[in-house]
All heavy atoms as an XYZ file, in Angstrom:
946
protein
N       9.004    -23.300     15.743
C       8.955    -22.880     14.354
C       7.794    -21.949     14.076
O       7.893    -21.041     13.299
C       8.887    -24.144     13.481
C       8.986    -23.873     12.022
S      10.615    -23.182     11.647
C      10.607    -23.277      9.923
N       6.663    -22.193     14.756
C       5.487    -21.355     14.529
C       5.723    -19.917     15.005
O       5.128    -18.988     14.479
C       4.263    -21.916     15.245
C       3.717    -23.122     14.580
C       2.408    -23.516     15.204
N       1.672    -24.209     14.160
C       0.387    -24.277     14.128
N      -0.333    -23.734     15.070
N      -0.222    -24.910     13.152
N       6.588    -19.760     15.989
C       6.879    -18.432     16.514
C       7.608    -17.572     15.474
O       7.492    -16.346     15.497
C       7.716    -18.522     17.773
N       8.338    -18.194     14.568
C       9.082    -17.455     13.555
C       8.247    -17.120     12.332
O       8.609    -16.233     11.553
C      10.287    -18.289     13.114
S      11.515    -18.520     14.395
N       7.140    -17.796     12.130
C       6.332    -17.620     10.918
C       5.913    -16.171     10.674
O       6.060    -15.672      9.561
C       5.122    -18.551     10.951
C       4.312    -18.510      9.685
C       3.160    -19.480      9.715
C       2.351    -19.386      8.429
N       1.218    -20.284      8.428
N       5.389    -15.449     11.684
C       4.999    -14.043     11.423
C       6.168    -13.176     10.982
O       6.014    -12.313     10.134
C       4.444    -13.557     12.756
C       4.128    -14.768     13.539
C       5.036    -15.850     13.038
N       7.351    -13.440     11.543
C       8.512    -12.645     11.181
C       8.959    -12.940      9.752
O       9.335    -12.031      9.006
C       9.667    -12.885     12.166
C       9.300    -12.522     13.584
C       9.116    -13.483     14.546
C       9.112    -11.185     13.934
C       8.766    -13.146     15.823
C       8.766    -10.835     15.229
C       8.590    -11.818     16.166
O       8.235    -11.472     17.452
N       8.943    -14.189      9.394
C       9.321    -14.578      8.025
C       8.343    -13.988      7.018
O       8.747    -13.420      5.987
C       9.425    -16.119      7.903
C       9.620    -16.539      6.468
C      10.553    -16.637      8.783
N       7.037    -14.123      7.286
C       6.031    -13.584      6.368
C       6.142    -12.058      6.265
O       6.009    -11.497      5.178
C       4.642    -13.989      6.816
C       4.274    -15.452      6.623
C       2.902    -15.748      7.205
C       4.325    -15.851      5.162
N       6.386    -11.403      7.390
C       6.550     -9.956      7.396
C       7.749     -9.547      6.566
O       7.695     -8.632      5.741
C       6.697     -9.460      8.822
O       6.866     -8.070      8.880
N       8.868    -10.249      6.743
C      10.076     -9.967      5.989
C       9.844    -10.184      4.493
O      10.244     -9.353      3.646
C      11.203    -10.868      6.479
C      12.480    -10.700      5.735
C      13.331     -9.635      5.989
C      12.856    -11.613      4.753
C      14.514     -9.478      5.309
C      14.037    -11.462      4.061
C      14.865    -10.390      4.339
N       9.185    -11.266      4.126
C       8.937    -11.551      2.723
C       7.995    -10.516      2.080
O       8.205    -10.078      0.950
C       8.369    -12.967      2.559
C       9.345    -14.099      2.861
C       8.628    -15.449      2.782
C      10.539    -14.064      1.919
N       6.943    -10.132      2.815
C       6.019     -9.142      2.269
C       6.701     -7.805      2.095
O       6.526     -7.122      1.075
C       4.804     -8.997      3.208
C       3.673     -8.167      2.616
S       2.853     -9.055      1.287
C       3.175     -8.006     -0.087
N       7.477     -7.383      3.075
C       8.242     -6.151      2.932
C       9.186     -6.226      1.753
O       9.352     -5.256      1.014
N       9.806     -7.385      1.548
C      10.691     -7.557      0.409
C       9.970     -7.475     -0.911
O      10.501     -6.900     -1.894
N       8.750     -8.028     -0.977
C       7.965     -7.937     -2.227
C       7.625     -6.482     -2.543
O       7.758     -6.031     -3.680
C       6.692     -8.801     -2.129
C       5.729     -8.502     -3.252
C       7.052    -10.274     -2.128
N       7.225     -5.737     -1.514
C       6.918     -4.323     -1.747
C       8.167     -3.548     -2.143
O       8.117     -2.657     -2.983
C       6.282     -3.694     -0.519
C       4.800     -3.962     -0.392
C       4.239     -4.250      0.841
C       3.963     -3.888     -1.478
C       2.884     -4.486      0.967
C       2.618     -4.125     -1.374
C       2.081     -4.424     -0.141
O       0.735     -4.641     -0.022
N       9.294     -3.884     -1.541
C      10.548     -3.212     -1.945
C      10.926     -3.554     -3.380
O      11.425     -2.695     -4.107
C      11.665     -3.602     -0.998
S      11.482     -2.862      0.642
N      10.678     -4.796     -3.772
C      10.945     -5.187     -5.152
C      10.052     -4.399     -6.130
O      10.523     -3.917     -7.157
C      10.720     -6.692     -5.327
C      10.907     -7.242     -6.751
C      12.343     -7.071     -7.197
C      10.487     -8.704     -6.795
N       8.782     -4.250     -5.781
C       7.870     -3.452     -6.604
C       8.370     -2.004     -6.675
O       8.385     -1.400     -7.745
C       6.422     -3.519     -6.061
C       5.880     -4.941     -6.202
C       5.516     -2.523     -6.759
C       4.580     -5.189     -5.468
N       8.784     -1.466     -5.550
C       9.334     -0.113     -5.535
C      10.580      0.016     -6.399
O      10.749      0.996     -7.121
N      11.434     -0.982     -6.360
C      12.647     -0.954     -7.187
C      12.305     -1.027     -8.676
O      12.929     -0.349     -9.500
C      13.574     -2.112     -6.816
C      14.889     -2.098     -7.555
C      15.721     -0.867     -7.235
O      15.876     -0.513     -6.076
N      16.240     -0.213     -8.254
N      11.291     -1.804     -8.994
C      10.840     -1.859    -10.411
C      10.338     -0.499    -10.860
O      10.694     -0.016    -11.943
C       9.774     -2.952    -10.587
C      10.416     -4.335    -10.418
C       9.074     -2.833    -11.948
C       9.420     -5.470    -10.302
N       9.522      0.160    -10.023
C       9.054      1.501    -10.369
C      10.228      2.458    -10.516
O      10.271      3.266    -11.428
C       8.081      2.028     -9.318
C       6.668      1.560     -9.496
C       5.993      0.952     -8.451
C       6.007      1.719    -10.695
C       4.702      0.510     -8.602
C       4.693      1.298    -10.852
C       4.046      0.673     -9.822
N      11.188      2.371     -9.573
C      12.353      3.264     -9.626
C      13.115      3.064    -10.940
O      13.516      4.039    -11.586
C      13.256      2.986     -8.424
C      14.411      3.926     -8.313
C      14.265      5.147     -7.697
C      15.654      3.591     -8.835
C      15.325      6.035     -7.598
C      16.722      4.459     -8.736
C      16.557      5.676     -8.113
N      13.313      1.821    -11.314
C      14.024      1.503    -12.547
C      13.255      1.993    -13.778
O      13.858      2.489    -14.741
C      14.291     -0.004    -12.646
O      15.012     -0.418    -11.474
C      15.089     -0.355    -13.888
N      11.943      1.855    -13.747
C      11.129      2.309    -14.881
C      11.085      3.829    -14.986
O      11.117      4.377    -16.085
C       9.705      1.754    -14.780
C       9.543      0.273    -14.981
C       8.111     -0.165    -14.685
C       9.931     -0.140    -16.389
N      10.997      4.520    -13.850
C      10.885      5.971    -13.853
C      12.206      6.687    -14.114
O      12.219      7.816    -14.589
C      10.294      6.471    -12.532
C       8.819      6.273    -12.365
C       8.202      5.610    -11.355
C       7.770      6.734    -13.231
N       6.848      5.606    -11.532
C       6.549      6.304    -12.667
C       7.742      7.455    -14.411
C       5.325      6.579    -13.238
C       6.516      7.742    -14.995
C       5.334      7.303    -14.409
N      13.344      6.061    -13.770
C      14.650      6.722    -13.889
C      14.932      7.328    -15.260
O      15.266      8.505    -15.360
C      15.777      5.761    -13.520
O      15.823      5.603    -12.140
N      14.812      6.569    -16.351
C      15.144      7.180    -17.648
C      14.096      8.195    -18.107
O      14.377      9.105    -18.880
C      15.197      6.001    -18.614
C      14.516      4.875    -17.947
C      14.542      5.138    -16.476
N      12.879      8.083    -17.584
C      11.797      8.983    -18.013
C      11.819     10.297    -17.254
O      11.713     11.366    -17.835
C      10.414      8.282    -17.819
C      10.336      7.029    -18.679
C       9.282      9.243    -18.162
C       9.164      6.150    -18.374
N      11.981     10.224    -15.942
C      11.843     11.401    -15.076
C      13.166     12.107    -14.765
O      13.139     13.250    -14.360
C      11.192     10.997    -13.753
C       9.835     10.348    -13.901
S       8.657     11.417    -14.689
C       7.834     12.069    -13.285
N      14.267     11.413    -14.904
C      15.540     12.025    -14.546
C      15.784     11.909    -13.052
O      14.918     11.494    -12.285
N      16.985     12.294    -12.620
C      17.350     12.091    -11.202
C      16.525     12.899    -10.217
O      16.329     12.487     -9.074
C      18.820     12.490    -11.146
C      19.077     13.286    -12.382
C      18.083     12.859    -13.404
N      16.017     14.039    -10.614
C      15.295     14.895     -9.662
C      13.908     14.384     -9.325
O      13.423     14.588     -8.204
C      15.161     16.314    -10.237
O      16.421     16.877    -10.434
N      13.242     13.729    -10.262
C      11.845     13.364    -10.063
C      11.602     11.865     -9.972
O      10.470     11.435     -9.830
C      10.999     13.950    -11.203
C      11.046     15.448    -11.237
C      11.729     16.116    -12.228
C      10.417     16.179    -10.248
C      11.770     17.491    -12.262
C      10.465     17.578    -10.262
C      11.132     18.214    -11.260
O      11.192     19.577    -11.298
N      12.664     11.078    -10.039
C      12.510      9.629     -9.981
C      11.938      9.167     -8.645
O      10.982      8.380     -8.594
C      13.831      8.915    -10.278
O      14.263      9.298    -11.584
C      13.690      7.422    -10.194
N      12.490      9.651     -7.544
C      12.032      9.203     -6.229
C      10.598      9.641     -5.941
O       9.787      8.823     -5.486
C      12.992      9.674     -5.132
C      12.690      9.049     -3.789
S      12.594      7.249     -3.776
C      14.257      6.815     -4.095
N      10.232     10.913     -6.181
C       8.822     11.263     -5.968
C       7.865     10.433     -6.826
O       6.789     10.038     -6.361
C       8.761     12.751     -6.320
C      10.133     13.256     -6.164
C      11.032     12.093     -6.494
N       8.247     10.162     -8.063
C       7.395      9.356     -8.941
C       7.270      7.936     -8.420
O       6.189      7.324     -8.471
C       7.935      9.370    -10.364
N       8.356      7.421     -7.887
C       8.331      6.064     -7.333
C       7.429      6.016     -6.091
O       6.612      5.093     -5.946
C       9.764      5.619     -6.960
O      10.581      5.653     -8.126
C       9.774      4.221     -6.359
N       7.564      6.993     -5.200
C       6.723      7.020     -4.008
C       5.262      7.179     -4.345
O       4.396      6.532     -3.768
C       7.192      8.137     -3.076
C       8.543      7.911     -2.387
C       8.945      9.145     -1.600
C       8.510      6.697     -1.505
N       4.974      8.038     -5.310
C       3.581      8.208     -5.749
C       3.052      6.919     -6.342
O       1.905      6.528     -6.053
C       3.506      9.352     -6.777
C       2.115      9.674     -7.286
C       1.213     10.162     -6.164
C       2.192     10.726     -8.387
N       3.857      6.246     -7.130
C       3.434      4.978     -7.716
C       3.145      3.930     -6.644
O       2.163      3.186     -6.735
C       4.500      4.446     -8.675
O       4.736      5.352     -9.718
N       4.010      3.872     -5.640
C       3.782      2.935     -4.537
C       2.515      3.268     -3.756
O       1.778      2.381     -3.319
C       4.981      2.909     -3.598
C       6.222      2.261     -4.195
S       5.997      0.554     -4.692
C       5.797     -0.214     -3.092
N       2.264      4.554     -3.604
C       1.019      4.972     -2.953
C      -0.202      4.555     -3.737
O      -1.201      4.081     -3.186
N      -0.132      4.703     -5.066
C      -1.240      4.304     -5.931
C      -1.442      2.795     -5.830
O      -2.584      2.313     -5.738
C      -0.980      4.757     -7.381
C      -1.978      4.119     -8.339
C      -1.051      6.265     -7.483
N      -0.378      2.033     -5.849
C      -0.468      0.582     -5.698
C      -1.150      0.233     -4.364
O      -2.045     -0.602     -4.307
C       0.913     -0.099     -5.808
C       0.866     -1.532     -5.327
C       1.415     -0.043     -7.222
N      -0.724      0.899     -3.299
C      -1.310      0.649     -1.982
C      -2.790      0.938     -1.950
O      -3.574      0.154     -1.409
N      -3.208      2.056     -2.532
C      -4.647      2.405     -2.527
C      -5.441      1.429     -3.371
O      -6.540      1.020     -2.988
C      -4.840      3.860     -2.978
C      -6.305      4.171     -3.208
C      -4.263      4.831     -1.938
N      -4.892      1.034     -4.509
C      -5.599      0.059     -5.365
C      -5.755     -1.269     -4.614
O      -6.835     -1.872     -4.629
C      -4.838     -0.129     -6.693
C      -4.991      1.107     -7.574
C      -5.342     -1.359     -7.441
C      -4.116      1.128     -8.806
N      -4.692     -1.713     -3.952
C      -4.798     -2.937     -3.172
C      -5.775     -2.794     -2.006
O      -6.496     -3.726     -1.673
C      -3.418     -3.336     -2.620
C      -2.385     -3.825     -3.656
C      -1.051     -4.058     -2.973
C      -2.869     -5.056     -4.353
N      -5.844     -1.603     -1.404
C      -6.781     -1.366     -0.310
C      -8.211     -1.397     -0.811
O      -9.077     -2.037     -0.208
C      -6.496     -0.015      0.356
C      -7.423      0.276      1.504
C      -7.161     -0.250      2.761
C      -8.538      1.037      1.327
C      -8.006     -0.014      3.809
C      -9.402      1.307      2.383
C      -9.142      0.772      3.629
N      -8.477     -0.707     -1.917
C      -9.831     -0.669     -2.463
C     -10.299     -2.056     -2.864
O     -11.462     -2.414     -2.662
C      -9.902      0.318     -3.645
C      -9.722      1.742     -3.133
C     -11.203      0.173     -4.419
C      -9.560      2.785     -4.211
N      -9.392     -2.849     -3.426
C      -9.736     -4.211     -3.848
C      -9.871     -5.169     -2.665
O     -10.322     -6.306     -2.834
C      -8.688     -4.715     -4.838
N      -9.447     -4.737     -1.470
C      -9.518     -5.593     -0.289
C      -8.321     -6.529     -0.149
O      -8.286     -7.336      0.773
N      -7.369     -6.436     -1.042
C      -6.204     -7.314     -1.030
C      -5.268     -6.930      0.104
O      -4.722     -7.775      0.815
C      -5.490     -7.289     -2.380
C      -6.425     -7.814     -3.464
C      -4.189     -8.074     -2.349
C      -5.927     -7.600     -4.879
N      -5.070     -5.617      0.320
C      -4.149     -5.158      1.356
C      -4.566     -5.658      2.731
O      -3.723     -6.117      3.522
C      -4.049     -3.628      1.359
C      -3.197     -3.102      2.469
N      -1.840     -3.129      2.427
C      -3.527     -2.572      3.667
C      -1.349     -2.639      3.549
N      -2.370     -2.279      4.316
N      -5.831     -5.607      3.027
C      -6.330     -6.045      4.335
C      -6.029     -7.519      4.555
O      -5.634     -7.925      5.667
C      -7.825     -5.783      4.479
C      -8.204     -4.332      4.482
C      -8.432     -3.758      3.072
O      -7.771     -4.114      2.130
N      -9.372     -2.820      2.982
N      -6.224     -8.338      3.508
C      -5.948     -9.765      3.634
C      -4.456    -10.022      3.808
O      -4.050    -10.875      4.602
C      -6.475    -10.508      2.411
C      -7.983    -10.511      2.337
C      -8.473    -11.167      1.072
C      -9.981    -11.038      0.972
N     -10.484    -11.491     -0.314
N      -3.636     -9.280      3.064
C      -2.186     -9.425      3.206
C      -1.734     -8.982      4.594
O      -0.902     -9.653      5.228
C      -1.459     -8.609      2.138
C      -1.537     -9.122      0.708
C      -0.925     -8.095     -0.256
C      -0.863    -10.457      0.570
N      -2.259     -7.861      5.083
C      -1.882     -7.352      6.391
C      -2.270     -8.315      7.505
O      -1.571     -8.453      8.511
C      -2.512     -5.988      6.630
N      -3.369     -9.003      7.322
C      -3.827     -9.984      8.302
C      -2.812    -11.115      8.471
O      -2.601    -11.614      9.580
C      -5.170    -10.545      7.816
C      -5.922    -11.364      8.820
C      -7.272    -11.763      8.240
O      -8.074    -10.860      7.908
O      -7.497    -12.975      8.116
N      -2.177    -11.501      7.380
C      -1.248    -12.626      7.424
C       0.212    -12.206      7.571
O       1.019    -12.967      8.091
C      -1.385    -13.483      6.166
C      -2.726    -14.119      6.036
N      -3.155    -15.127      6.871
C      -3.742    -13.883      5.175
C      -4.378    -15.476      6.528
N      -4.767    -14.742      5.514
N       0.558    -11.011      7.100
C       1.971    -10.620      7.094
C       2.304     -9.538      8.111
O       3.480     -9.235      8.303
C       2.394    -10.124      5.696
O       1.635     -8.968      5.349
C       2.212    -11.202      4.665
N       1.341     -8.971      8.752
C       1.592     -7.990      9.796
C       2.336     -6.752      9.309
O       1.961     -6.132      8.334
N       3.411     -6.411     10.037
C       4.140     -5.165      9.783
C       4.740     -5.119      8.395
O       5.029     -4.026      7.900
C       5.216     -5.012     10.825
C       4.677     -4.667     12.165
C       4.456     -5.513     13.206
C       4.239     -3.381     12.596
N       3.921     -4.843     14.258
C       3.793     -3.503     13.918
C       4.198     -2.122     12.002
C       3.286     -2.460     14.650
C       3.714     -1.066     12.746
C       3.270     -1.240     14.027
N       4.988     -6.233      7.766
C       5.588     -6.223      6.443
C       4.755     -5.515      5.401
O       5.257     -5.020      4.398
N       3.454     -5.442      5.641
C       2.584     -4.807      4.654
C       2.239     -3.358      4.997
O       1.645     -2.677      4.185
C       1.293     -5.604      4.512
O       0.573     -5.578      5.726
N       2.612     -2.905      6.186
C       2.185     -1.566      6.556
C       3.316     -0.571      6.793
O       3.067      0.604      6.972
C       1.257     -1.568      7.781
C       1.969     -2.151      9.005
C       0.006     -2.332      7.496
C       1.159     -2.071     10.275
N       4.551     -1.015      6.813
C       5.633     -0.108      7.123
C       6.141      0.690      5.932
O       6.770      1.716      6.109
C       6.817     -0.861      7.756
C       6.621     -1.239      9.206
C       7.830     -1.978      9.724
C       6.333     -0.049     10.067
N       5.902      0.217      4.752
C       6.402      0.932      3.584
C       5.421      2.007      3.158
O       4.327      2.138      3.700
C       6.687     -0.051      2.423
C       7.838     -0.935      2.771
C       5.461     -0.884      2.114
N       5.790      2.818      2.185
C       5.008      3.987      1.813
C       3.567      3.660      1.435
O       2.652      4.413      1.757
C       5.686      4.723      0.659
C       5.041      6.032      0.324
C       5.256      7.113      1.142
C       4.205      6.157     -0.752
C       4.666      8.342      0.861
C       3.602      7.365     -1.046
C       3.828      8.448     -0.242
N       3.350      2.545      0.765
C       1.983      2.216      0.389
C       1.113      1.884      1.607
O      -0.105      2.013      1.551
C       1.937      1.103     -0.646
C       2.662     -0.126     -0.208
O       3.553     -0.042      0.605
N       2.305     -1.247     -0.757
N       1.712      1.500      2.710
C       0.952      1.308      3.942
C       0.384      2.618      4.452
O      -0.739      2.673      4.970
N       1.129      3.698      4.290
C       0.634      5.029      4.669
C      -0.538      5.422      3.803
O      -1.535      5.961      4.273
C       1.772      6.051      4.570
C       1.368      7.448      4.913
C       0.770      7.738      6.114
C       1.629      8.487      4.042
C       0.401      9.044      6.451
C       1.277      9.777      4.348
C       0.662     10.055      5.559
N      -0.425      5.129      2.502
C      -1.539      5.446      1.597
C      -2.772      4.625      1.968
O      -3.905      5.146      1.936
C      -1.138      5.156      0.141
N      -2.585      3.398      2.378
C      -3.710      2.566      2.810
C      -4.326      3.109      4.104
O      -5.546      3.078      4.267
C      -3.266      1.122      3.010
S      -2.886      0.279      1.473
N      -3.498      3.597      5.016
C      -4.016      4.189      6.257
C      -4.854      5.420      5.953
O      -5.912      5.637      6.537
C      -2.872      4.529      7.190
N      -4.401      6.229      5.014
C      -5.175      7.407      4.604
C      -6.500      6.993      3.973
O      -7.561      7.576      4.272
C      -4.378      8.264      3.623
C      -3.142      8.968      4.200
C      -2.358      9.643      3.079
C      -3.521      9.959      5.266
N      -6.459      5.969      3.107
C      -7.704      5.488      2.473
C      -8.657      4.939      3.520
O      -9.874      5.154      3.451
C      -7.376      4.440      1.422
N      -8.119      4.240      4.504
C      -8.958      3.674      5.569
C      -9.624      4.787      6.388
O     -10.805      4.702      6.712
C      -8.100      2.794      6.478
O      -8.855      2.316      7.548
N      -8.860      5.834      6.723
C      -9.417      6.951      7.468
C     -10.532      7.633      6.675
O     -11.571      7.986      7.225
C      -8.332      7.966      7.829
C      -7.498      7.604      9.003
C      -8.295      7.474     10.288
O      -9.036      8.419     10.644
O      -8.164      6.427     10.951
N     -10.300      7.818      5.382
C     -11.331      8.441      4.546
C     -12.581      7.563      4.524
O     -13.699      8.064      4.660
C     -10.820      8.658      3.117
C     -11.868      9.238      2.219
C     -12.116     10.608      2.253
C     -12.606      8.431      1.374
C     -13.093     11.142      1.435
C     -13.581      8.961      0.565
C     -13.828     10.334      0.588
N     -12.388      6.259      4.356
C     -13.529      5.334      4.281
C     -14.340      5.353      5.572
O     -15.568      5.429      5.535
C     -13.009      3.940      3.985
C     -14.086      2.895      3.825
C     -13.522      1.533      3.552
O     -12.688      1.045      4.382
O     -13.874      0.963      2.514
N     -13.647      5.304      6.721
C     -14.345      5.318      7.993
C     -15.065      6.634      8.230
O     -16.198      6.660      8.717
C     -13.361      5.025      9.133
C     -12.850      3.608      9.146
C     -11.786      3.379     10.205
O     -11.684      4.218     11.139
O     -11.047      2.401     10.085
N     -14.408      7.733      7.891
C     -15.037      9.053      8.050
C     -16.224      9.227      7.142
O     -17.237      9.803      7.527
N     -16.128      8.714      5.915
C     -17.232      8.826      4.967
C     -18.431      8.013      5.442
O     -19.590      8.409      5.241
C     -16.790      8.370      3.588
N     -18.179      6.885      6.077
C     -19.279      6.067      6.600
C     -19.976      6.784      7.756
O     -21.198      6.693      7.896
C     -18.760      4.716      7.091
C     -18.450      3.742      5.984
C     -17.939      2.431      6.573
C     -17.514      1.481      5.454
N     -16.936      0.245      6.016
N     -19.202      7.501      8.567
C     -19.773      8.161      9.746
C     -20.457      9.473      9.405
O     -21.524      9.765      9.951
C     -18.672      8.440     10.771
C     -18.154      7.196     11.445
C     -17.024      7.495     12.418
O     -16.770      8.681     12.708
O     -16.391      6.541     12.873
N     -19.862     10.293      8.536
C     -20.435     11.615      8.321
C     -20.381     12.113      6.882
O     -20.443     13.320      6.665
N     -20.191     11.250      5.937
C     -20.158     11.675      4.531
C     -18.759     11.986      4.052
O     -17.759     11.839      4.764
N     -18.686     12.437      2.823
C     -17.413     12.700      2.156
C     -16.609     13.777      2.866
O     -15.390     13.657      2.991
C     -17.661     13.103      0.698
O     -18.444     12.089      0.061
C     -16.361     13.260     -0.055
N     -17.279     14.816      3.342
C     -16.560     15.897      4.026
C     -15.873     15.392      5.288
O     -14.714     15.710      5.547
C     -17.522     17.046      4.350
C     -16.821     18.233      4.947
C     -17.782     19.382      5.196
C     -17.031     20.542      5.799
N     -17.923     21.652      6.112
N     -16.560     14.587      6.060
C     -15.970     14.015      7.282
C     -14.801     13.099      6.910
O     -13.766     13.102      7.581
C     -17.024     13.220      8.073
C     -16.493     12.528      9.298
C     -15.993     13.467     10.380
O     -16.429     14.628     10.435
O     -15.149     13.018     11.186
N     -14.940     12.316      5.850
C     -13.870     11.449      5.393
C     -12.640     12.238      4.981
O     -11.508     11.898      5.347
N     -12.860     13.339      4.264
C     -11.744     14.182      3.834
C     -11.062     14.838      5.027
O      -9.834     14.953      5.053
C     -12.234     15.240      2.841
N     -11.827     15.239      6.015
C     -11.247     15.870      7.211
C     -10.412     14.865      8.006
O      -9.336     15.207      8.484
C     -12.342     16.473      8.084
C     -13.024     17.677      7.467
S     -11.891     18.976      6.964
C     -11.247     19.499      8.507
N     -10.906     13.648      8.115
C     -10.129     12.614      8.836
C      -8.854     12.272      8.088
O      -7.806     12.084      8.694
C     -10.988     11.377      9.063
C     -12.040     11.603     10.143
C     -12.850     10.418     10.422
N     -12.029      9.337     10.981
C     -12.549      8.286     11.581
N     -13.863      8.176     11.709
N     -11.769      7.334     12.051
N      -8.939     12.196      6.766
C      -7.750     11.931      5.948
C      -6.740     13.031      6.134
O      -5.560     12.789      6.364
C      -8.153     11.801      4.485
C      -7.040     11.525      3.479
C      -7.582     10.642      2.374
C      -6.502     12.781      2.882
N      -7.186     14.282      6.037
C      -6.293     15.422      6.181
C      -5.678     15.491      7.579
O      -4.486     15.783      7.730
C      -7.058     16.723      5.876
C      -6.241     17.993      5.856
C      -5.190     17.937      4.750
C      -7.154     19.206      5.645
N      -6.473     15.177      8.591
C      -5.982     15.174      9.962
C      -4.845     14.170     10.136
O      -3.803     14.501     10.706
C      -7.149     14.854     10.906
C      -6.726     14.909     12.364
O      -6.056     15.888     12.754
O      -7.078     13.977     13.107
N      -5.042     12.946      9.645
C      -3.988     11.938      9.758
C      -2.759     12.343      8.951
O      -1.620     12.236      9.433
C      -4.490     10.576      9.263
C      -3.446      9.451      9.251
C      -2.953      9.156     10.660
C      -4.021      8.199      8.620
N      -2.955     12.835      7.741
C      -1.839     13.231      6.883
C      -1.006     14.314      7.564
O       0.215     14.204      7.656
C      -2.335     13.725      5.536
C      -1.237     14.172      4.625
C      -0.478     13.262      3.925
C      -0.953     15.527      4.481
C       0.551     13.676      3.081
C       0.081     15.956      3.639
C       0.830     15.028      2.949
N      -1.667     15.352      8.059
C      -0.943     16.450      8.685
C      -0.279     16.016      9.989
O       0.818     16.474     10.317
C      -1.887     17.635      8.929
C      -2.376     18.336      7.660
C      -3.367     19.441      8.018
C      -1.205     18.900      6.875
N      -0.910     15.115     10.725
C      -0.310     14.634     11.961
C       0.981     13.876     11.658
O       2.015     14.129     12.302
C      -1.299     13.735     12.711
C      -0.804     13.354     14.060
C      -0.924     14.091     15.206
C      -0.088     12.171     14.423
N      -0.330     13.429     16.264
C       0.186     12.241     15.809
C       0.329     11.055     13.721
C       0.860     11.259     16.472
C       1.024     10.071     14.390
C       1.273     10.173     15.755
N       0.938     12.967     10.691
C       2.125     12.176     10.364
C       3.224     13.045      9.768
O       4.378     12.982     10.190
C       1.745     11.025      9.401
C       2.992     10.337      8.840
C       0.863     10.002     10.092
N       2.869     13.884      8.789
C       3.872     14.744      8.157
C       4.402     15.773      9.134
O       5.609     16.023      9.190
C       3.293     15.391      6.886
C       4.240     16.418      6.312
C       2.978     14.334      5.852
N       3.540     16.359      9.946
C       3.973     17.354     10.929
C       4.877     16.763     11.983
O       5.906     17.334     12.344
N       4.533     15.583     12.486
C       5.370     14.907     13.468
C       6.709     14.540     12.868
O       7.763     14.731     13.486
C       4.664     13.630     14.003
O       3.408     13.990     14.542
C       5.500     12.931     15.056
N       6.704     14.057     11.639
C       7.942     13.707     10.947
C       8.829     14.918     10.739
O      10.052     14.869     10.950
N       8.240     16.039     10.339
C       9.011     17.262     10.138
C       9.591     17.778     11.448
O      10.758     18.175     11.506
C       8.118     18.342      9.486
N       8.806     17.726     12.505
C       9.287     18.165     13.814
C      10.457     17.308     14.282
O      11.480     17.829     14.760
C       8.153     18.141     14.834
C       8.504     18.594     16.240
C       8.965     20.056     16.231
C       7.329     18.406     17.158
N      10.326     16.003     14.141
C      11.419     15.099     14.540
C      12.653     15.335     13.682
O      13.780     15.294     14.199
C      10.960     13.651     14.433
C       9.972     13.194     15.504
C       9.473     11.800     15.207
C      10.569     13.279     16.888
N      12.479     15.591     12.389
C      13.626     15.855     11.511
C      14.340     17.133     11.931
O      15.584     17.183     11.936
C      13.168     15.958     10.052
N      13.578     18.155     12.318
C      14.199     19.389     12.761
C      14.962     19.185     14.064
O      16.090     19.662     14.232
C      13.116     20.487     12.942
C      12.588     20.906     11.554
C      13.673     21.685     13.695
C      11.341     21.773     11.597
N      14.388     18.440     14.996
C      15.054     18.163     16.276
C      16.347     17.413     16.042
O      17.403     17.739     16.617
C      14.114     17.392     17.222
C      12.978     18.294     17.666
C      14.877     16.824     18.423
C      11.852     17.596     18.391
N      16.319     16.398     15.189
C      17.531     15.614     14.906
C      18.568     16.488     14.216
O      19.762     16.409     14.520
C      17.182     14.376     14.068
C      18.422     13.709     13.507
C      16.375     13.396     14.882
N      18.131     17.333     13.280
C      19.080     18.209     12.581
C      19.747     19.177     13.533
O      20.963     19.398     13.462
C      18.367     18.956     11.464
N      19.003     19.773     14.431
C      19.574     20.701     15.397
C      20.529     19.981     16.337
O      21.630     20.462     16.606
C      18.441     21.428     16.198
C      19.007     22.180     17.374
C      17.667     22.354     15.277
N      20.128     18.799     16.801
C      21.027     18.015     17.661
C      22.304     17.642     16.942
O      23.406     17.732     17.499
C      20.302     16.766     18.155
N      22.197     17.235     15.681
C      23.383     16.884     14.893
C      24.279     18.077     14.672
O      25.502     17.978     14.705
C      22.964     16.273     13.567
N      23.686     19.247     14.468
C      24.452     20.470     14.258
C      25.307     20.780     15.475
O      26.483     21.149     15.365
C      23.518     21.635     13.943
C      24.237     22.957     13.808
C      24.922     23.272     12.651
C      24.210     23.873     14.854
C      25.597     24.493     12.529
C      24.859     25.088     14.745
C      25.560     25.392     13.582
O      26.199     26.590     13.461
N      24.719     20.676     16.664
C      25.438     21.015     17.886
C      26.403     19.921     18.341
O      27.272     20.162     19.156
C      24.466     21.359     19.007
C      23.820     22.693     18.799
C      22.463     22.782     18.559
C      24.574     23.857     18.834
C      21.862     24.027     18.359
C      23.992     25.100     18.631
C      22.609     25.186     18.401
N      26.268     18.708     17.804
C      27.160     17.614     18.179
C      28.454     17.675     17.379
O      29.448     17.095     17.805
C      26.474     16.263     17.965
C      25.325     16.026     18.910
S      24.516     14.481     18.565
C      25.373     13.402     19.668
N      28.441     18.356     16.278
C      29.638     18.380     15.424
C      30.641     19.368     15.917
O      30.640     20.252     16.560
C      29.246     18.727     13.974
C      30.490     18.908     13.125
C      28.392     17.627     13.419
C-alpha cells in the first residue's frame, strides 16, 4: 500500500491544480471571449504557481506530491522563479534574470522545435 501512496498523492495534486485551472477558465470565459480565455487561464495558473512558490507552499507540496505539483503550467512558473532566485543569490538580479531567460528560451525553443518536427512528420504521413 505504501508503494501506491506517491502515485495517489501525485494524481490528487494534479487534479487539484486542474480544478483550479478549470475555475479560472470558467471565470475568464465570459469576460475574455473564446480567443483570450486560454491565455488568461494559463497566465492565472502561472501567477498562482509563483505566489505559492514565493510563500514556500509549492516546495512543501512538491515534497509530498512529487510530479503532481510540477507537471502543470504553474510548475513551469515555479521553475522559472526558482532559477531567478538561485541566480539572484549567486550574482544579483541580472544573473537571476539571465538564468530565468535561459530556462524559458530552452523550454520554449525545445517545445517549438519538437512541434515543428511532429508537424512535418504528420504532413508526410498523410
